[in-house]
C-alpha positions as CSV (number, residue, x, y, z in Angstrom):
1,M,34.8,-11.4,-6.8
2,P,32.2,-8.2,-7.1
3,G,28.5,-8.9,-7.3
4,P,26.1,-7.9,-9.7
5,T,25.6,-4.2,-10.3
6,V,22.3,-2.9,-10.1
7,P,21.0,0.4,-12.8
8,T,20.5,3.4,-10.5
9,S,18.6,6.4,-10.5
10,R,21.7,7.7,-10.7
11,G,22.8,6.5,-13.8
12,E,25.6,4.4,-12.3
13,G,26.2,1.0,-10.2
14,T,27.3,1.1,-6.9
15,G,29.5,-1.0,-5.0
16,Y,28.4,-3.7,-2.7
17,G,28.9,-0.8,0.1
18,A,28.9,-1.0,3.8
19,G,27.1,-3.5,5.8
20,K,23.7,-2.7,7.0
21,G,24.6,-2.5,10.2
22,D,27.2,-0.3,9.5
23,A,25.3,2.4,7.6
24,Q,22.1,2.2,9.8
25,M,22.3,5.6,11.0
26,T,19.6,7.9,9.3
27,G,20.4,9.0,6.1
28,Q,23.5,7.2,5.5
29,L,22.3,4.3,3.6
30,R,21.1,5.3,0.2
31,L,18.5,3.2,-1.4
32,D,20.7,1.8,-4.3
33,D,23.2,0.4,-1.9
34,H,20.3,-1.1,0.0
35,L,19.3,-2.8,-3.2
36,Q,22.7,-3.9,-4.1
37,R,23.3,-5.9,-1.2
38,Y,19.8,-7.4,-1.7
39,S,20.6,-8.6,-5.4
40,E,23.2,-11.0,-4.5
41,T,20.8,-13.0,-2.4
42,A,18.4,-14.7,-4.5
43,P,18.2,-16.0,-8.2
44,H,15.2,-13.4,-8.5
45,A,16.8,-10.6,-6.6
46,L,18.7,-8.7,-9.0
47,A,15.8,-8.6,-11.0
48,V,13.5,-7.0,-8.4
49,A,16.4,-4.8,-7.5
50,A,16.5,-3.3,-10.8
51,A,12.7,-3.0,-10.9
52,V,12.5,-1.2,-7.3
53,D,15.5,1.2,-8.4
54,A,13.3,1.8,-11.5
55,I,10.1,3.0,-9.8
56,A,12.5,5.1,-7.3
57,A,13.8,6.9,-10.4
58,A,10.0,7.3,-11.7
59,A,8.9,8.4,-8.4
60,I,11.5,11.0,-8.1
61,E,10.4,12.3,-11.7
62,I,6.6,12.0,-10.5
63,A,7.4,13.9,-7.0
64,D,9.2,17.0,-9.0
65,L,6.0,16.8,-11.4
66,I,4.0,17.3,-8.4
67,A,6.0,19.9,-6.4
68,T,6.2,22.4,-9.3
69,G,2.5,23.5,-8.4
70,D,2.2,24.5,-12.0
71,L,-1.6,23.6,-13.0
72,A,-0.5,23.2,-16.4
73,D,1.4,19.9,-15.7
74,A,0.4,18.8,-12.6
75,S,-3.5,19.5,-12.3
76,G,-6.4,17.8,-10.8
77,L,-8.1,18.4,-13.8
78,T,-9.9,15.1,-15.3
79,T,-9.4,13.6,-18.5
80,G,-12.0,11.1,-18.5
81,R,-12.1,7.7,-17.0
82,N,-9.8,4.8,-16.8
83,S,-10.5,1.6,-17.8
84,D,-12.3,0.6,-14.6
85,G,-14.8,3.4,-14.6
86,D,-12.9,5.7,-12.3
87,V,-12.5,9.4,-13.0
88,Q,-9.1,9.7,-14.6
89,R,-6.9,13.0,-13.7
90,D,-4.3,14.6,-15.7
91,L,-1.4,13.3,-13.2
92,D,-3.2,9.7,-13.4
93,V,-2.0,9.7,-17.1
94,Q,1.4,11.5,-16.4
95,A,2.3,9.1,-13.6
96,D,1.6,6.0,-15.6
97,A,3.3,7.1,-18.4
98,I,6.3,8.0,-16.6
99,L,6.4,4.8,-14.7
100,R,6.1,2.8,-18.1
101,R,8.6,4.4,-19.5
102,C,11.3,3.6,-16.4
103,L,10.2,0.0,-16.4
104,S,10.7,-0.6,-20.5
105,K,14.3,-0.4,-19.8
106,L,13.9,-3.6,-17.3
107,P,13.2,-7.1,-18.4
108,V,9.8,-7.5,-17.1
109,A,7.5,-10.7,-18.4
110,A,4.2,-8.6,-17.5
111,L,3.1,-5.1,-16.5
112,A,-0.4,-4.2,-15.1
113,S,-1.5,-0.9,-14.1
114,E,-4.7,1.0,-12.8
115,E,-4.5,3.4,-15.9
116,M,-4.5,-0.2,-18.4
117,R,-7.3,-2.5,-19.5
118,E,-5.5,-5.3,-19.2
119,A,-1.9,-6.4,-18.3
120,Q,0.8,-6.1,-21.0
121,I,3.1,-8.8,-21.7
122,G,6.6,-7.9,-22.3
123,D,9.6,-10.1,-21.9
124,R,8.5,-13.7,-22.0
125,E,12.0,-14.9,-20.5
126,A,11.6,-12.5,-17.6
127,K,11.8,-13.4,-14.2
128,I,9.4,-10.8,-13.0
129,C,6.0,-9.3,-13.2
130,I,4.8,-5.6,-11.8
131,A,1.6,-4.2,-10.6
132,I,1.3,-0.3,-10.1
133,D,-1.2,2.0,-9.0
134,P,0.6,5.2,-10.3
135,L,-1.0,7.6,-8.7
136,D,-3.3,6.6,-5.6
137,G,-5.3,9.1,-3.9
138,S,-5.3,11.7,-6.8
139,S,-8.9,13.2,-6.1
140,N,-6.9,14.8,-3.0
141,I,-4.5,16.6,-5.6
142,D,-6.8,19.9,-5.9
143,I,-6.6,20.3,-2.2
144,N,-3.0,19.9,-1.8
145,M,-3.0,16.7,0.5
146,T,-0.7,13.6,0.4
147,V,-1.0,11.1,-3.0
148,G,1.0,8.3,-3.7
149,T,2.4,5.2,-6.0
150,I,1.8,1.8,-4.8
151,F,3.8,-1.3,-6.5
152,S,3.8,-5.2,-6.4
153,I,6.4,-7.3,-7.8
154,L,5.2,-10.8,-8.2
155,P,7.6,-14.2,-9.7
156,A,6.9,-14.7,-13.6
157,P,4.8,-17.7,-13.9
158,D,5.3,-20.1,-16.9
159,D,1.6,-19.0,-18.3
160,L,2.0,-15.2,-18.2
161,S,-1.7,-15.1,-18.5
162,L,-1.8,-16.0,-14.9
163,A,0.6,-13.4,-13.9
164,F,-1.7,-11.4,-12.1
165,H,-4.0,-14.1,-10.4
166,Q,-1.2,-15.5,-8.1
167,R,-2.1,-15.0,-4.4
168,G,-0.7,-12.2,-2.5
169,S,1.5,-14.5,-0.6
170,A,3.5,-14.8,-3.9
171,Q,4.7,-11.2,-3.9
172,L,8.5,-10.8,-4.1
173,A,8.5,-7.4,-2.7
174,A,6.1,-4.4,-2.6
175,G,5.9,-0.9,-2.0
176,F,4.4,2.9,-1.9
177,V,5.9,6.1,-2.1
178,T,4.0,9.1,-0.6
179,Y,4.2,12.6,-1.9
180,G,3.4,14.9,0.6
181,P,5.6,17.1,2.8
182,Q,8.5,14.5,2.5
183,T,8.6,11.9,-0.7
184,S,9.0,8.7,1.3
185,L,9.6,5.4,-0.4
186,V,8.1,2.7,2.0
187,L,9.6,-0.9,0.8
188,T,9.7,-4.6,1.9
189,L,12.0,-7.3,0.2
190,G,10.4,-10.0,2.0
191,E,12.0,-9.5,5.5
192,G,10.6,-6.6,7.2
193,V,10.0,-3.0,6.3
194,D,12.4,0.0,5.4
195,I,11.5,3.4,4.9
196,F,13.4,5.8,2.8
197,T,13.2,9.6,2.3
198,L,13.8,11.4,-0.9
199,D,17.1,13.8,-0.4
200,R,16.0,16.3,-2.9
201,K,19.8,18.0,-3.2
202,A,21.4,14.6,-4.1
203,G,18.5,13.1,-5.8
204,C,18.4,10.0,-4.2
205,F,16.5,8.1,-1.5
206,R,18.3,7.5,2.0
207,L,17.3,5.3,4.8
208,A,15.2,7.2,7.5
209,R,13.6,4.2,9.5
210,S,14.3,0.4,9.2
211,G,12.4,-2.5,10.7
212,A,9.3,-0.6,10.7
213,Q,6.8,-2.1,13.5
214,I,3.4,-1.7,14.2
215,A,2.1,-1.9,17.6
216,E,-0.5,-4.8,18.5
217,A,-2.9,-2.3,20.1
218,C,-3.9,1.1,18.6
219,E,-6.0,4.5,19.8
220,E,-6.5,5.9,16.1
221,F,-9.1,4.3,13.7
222,A,-9.4,5.5,9.8
223,I,-12.8,5.2,7.9
224,N,-15.2,7.3,6.2
225,A,-17.9,7.6,8.9
226,S,-20.5,9.3,6.5
227,N,-21.3,5.9,5.0
228,R,-22.3,4.4,8.2
229,R,-25.9,3.8,7.1
230,H,-24.9,1.7,4.3
231,W,-22.0,-0.3,6.3
232,D,-22.8,-4.2,7.6
233,S,-23.2,-4.6,11.0
234,P,-20.5,-6.0,11.9
235,V,-18.3,-2.9,10.7
236,R,-20.9,-0.6,12.5
237,A,-20.4,-2.6,15.8
238,F,-16.6,-2.2,15.4
239,V,-16.7,1.5,15.0
240,D,-19.4,1.7,17.6
241,E,-16.7,-0.1,20.1
242,C,-14.1,2.7,19.0
243,L,-16.6,5.5,19.6
244,A,-17.8,4.3,23.1
245,G,-13.9,4.4,24.1
246,V,-13.2,3.9,27.9
247,D,-17.0,3.1,28.1
248,G,-17.1,0.4,25.8
249,P,-15.5,-3.1,25.0
250,A,-12.1,-1.5,24.1
251,N,-11.4,0.2,27.5
252,H,-9.7,2.9,26.0
253,D,-10.5,6.1,23.7
254,F,-9.8,6.1,20.1
255,N,-9.1,9.1,17.7
256,M,-10.9,9.0,14.5
257,R,-8.6,9.7,11.0
258,W,-9.6,9.9,7.4
259,V,-7.5,11.4,4.8
260,G,-9.2,9.4,1.5
261,S,-5.6,8.1,0.5
262,L,-4.5,4.7,0.8
263,V,-0.6,5.3,1.1
264,A,-1.4,8.5,3.6
265,E,-3.3,5.8,5.6
266,A,-0.8,3.3,5.4
267,Y,2.2,5.2,6.3
268,R,0.6,6.9,9.2
269,I,-0.1,3.4,10.5
270,L,3.3,2.6,9.9
271,T,4.4,5.4,12.0
272,R,2.3,5.5,15.0
273,G,-0.1,2.5,14.7
274,G,-3.7,2.3,14.0
275,V,-6.5,0.6,11.9
276,F,-7.9,1.4,8.7
277,L,-11.3,0.4,7.0
278,Y,-12.4,0.3,3.7
279,P,-15.3,-2.2,3.7
280,S,-18.0,-3.4,1.5
281,D,-21.2,-1.7,1.7
282,A,-24.6,-1.7,0.5
283,R,-24.1,1.3,-2.2
284,P,-24.1,0.3,-5.6
285,G,-20.7,-0.8,-6.8
286,Y,-19.5,-1.2,-3.2
287,G,-20.7,-4.7,-2.6
288,D,-17.4,-6.1,-3.5
289,G,-15.1,-3.3,-1.7
290,R,-14.0,-0.6,-3.6
291,L,-9.8,-1.2,-3.6
292,R,-8.2,-3.4,-6.2
293,L,-6.7,-6.4,-4.7
294,T,-3.7,-7.0,-7.3
295,Y,-2.3,-3.5,-7.1
296,E,-3.6,-1.8,-4.1
297,A,-4.8,-4.6,-1.1
298,H,-2.1,-7.2,-1.8
299,P,1.0,-4.7,-1.7
300,M,-0.4,-2.9,1.4
301,A,-1.2,-6.3,2.8
302,M,2.3,-7.5,2.3
303,I,3.9,-4.4,3.9
304,I,1.7,-3.9,7.0
305,E,2.4,-7.9,7.9
306,Q,5.7,-7.5,7.2
307,A,5.6,-4.7,9.7
308,G,3.9,-7.0,12.4
309,G,0.4,-5.8,11.4
310,S,-2.6,-8.0,9.8
311,A,-4.4,-7.3,6.9
312,T,-8.0,-9.1,6.0
313,T,-11.4,-8.4,4.0
314,G,-13.2,-9.0,7.5
315,R,-13.4,-12.8,6.6
316,E,-10.2,-13.5,4.9
317,R,-6.9,-12.9,4.9
318,I,-5.9,-10.7,2.1
319,L,-2.7,-12.4,1.4
320,D,-4.3,-15.8,1.2
321,L,-6.6,-14.0,-2.0
322,S,-6.2,-14.5,-5.8
323,A,-7.6,-12.4,-8.3
324,Q,-9.8,-13.4,-10.5
325,N,-9.9,-10.4,-13.0
326,L,-7.2,-7.8,-13.2
327,H,-9.2,-5.1,-11.8
328,Q,-11.1,-7.3,-8.9
329,R,-12.1,-5.1,-6.0
330,V,-11.7,-6.2,-2.4
331,P,-12.5,-4.7,0.9
332,L,-9.7,-3.9,2.9
333,I,-9.3,-3.4,6.5
334,M,-5.6,-3.7,8.0
335,G,-3.3,-2.4,10.7
336,S,-2.5,-3.0,14.5
337,S,-3.3,-6.7,14.7
338,N,-5.6,-6.7,17.9
339,E,-7.9,-4.2,16.4
340,V,-8.1,-6.2,13.0
341,R,-8.8,-9.6,14.8
342,R,-11.4,-7.5,16.7
343,V,-13.1,-6.7,13.4
344,E,-12.8,-10.2,12.2
345,E,-14.3,-11.7,15.3
346,L,-17.5,-9.4,14.7
347,H,-17.8,-10.7,11.1
348,C,-17.5,-14.1,11.9
349,D,-20.0,-14.3,14.9
350,P,-23.3,-12.6,14.6
351,L,-24.2,-13.4,18.3
352,L,-21.3,-11.2,19.1
353,V,-22.4,-8.6,16.8
354,A,-26.0,-8.8,19.0
355,S,-24.3,-8.4,22.2
356,V,-22.1,-5.5,21.3
357,S,-25.1,-3.8,19.7
358,A,-27.4,-4.3,22.8
359,P,-27.5,-0.9,24.7
360,L,-28.9,-2.5,27.9
361,F,-25.6,-4.6,27.5
362,A,-23.3,-2.0,27.3
363,R,-20.3,-1.5,29.7
364,R,-22.2,1.2,31.6
365,G,-25.6,-0.4,30.5
366,F,-28.2,-1.4,32.5
367,F,-27.3,-4.7,33.6
368,R,-23.8,-4.0,34.2
369,L,-22.1,-2.3,37.2
């Protein structure tokens, strides 16, 4: 008996398709085939698969909009500020409209967006809720750098007013899209992380990498070093260790990266390891961190953990947190588990921070051989 059909960005349903082992080679497995098989695995799976497919269709439309290079359509010009006070660009608004239009065709219990003041209640009988950051990194539009879309899919609770107050560990699926030299969709359905790349000629996403894994140790870190004077001492201590390289406790050299686009930083970590830090700091408005828990930190943490990495505030696991309000901000440190664990150690042990910061006791300090 045939399984349920998932609506696809091609405008038609797909059959069950080949087994994953039969279509694992790069470029062979289409996203919609992957979703079709997944849709038959659990009661909520069909709804999740349909939502991911709708987001993928929206992503193709957004990618085309960005790729036109037509400043009248895809400019970095500001149009004001969003509901949370951030600068809002023309493309932020257009990306949000595209995603909401694509998702409006589905039974969704509640929808939250960075560009919306409050969550939108939809079909109260639906099984899922969706949170989106329609265009992460939009400040990079002007300079032709990578931007993206982030999404989180949650089970619908009985009380929909609590839809986006669930712990990150409740997520059913999460993912993000990068609009760069390639348009790539990174997806976890709760059993590992797969990366799909847009085949523009065929108008569909194809598997590029299955079961992405992040190495435990790394040689790259990403942070906005211009804010060093505002950081708490554990963050300064960790970055100082990285900068010390072979002369410090890490005993190896690091490269530093900073793009200013969460999706680009996460994609780099998934492809070659590393650690990303966007901590809280002493600047006004940054005391609780800057990234949003519900539609940025939660989905990224799920993806990173599913790929074998870790994600924390420095003191707490991101997926153990629940938001008190829709646009709640949070510090985010994520990536290779050894480095994330070291950041947590430094946050939890002031004496350790003091010992790291003391130059006389550095690896080549006065009291060391």
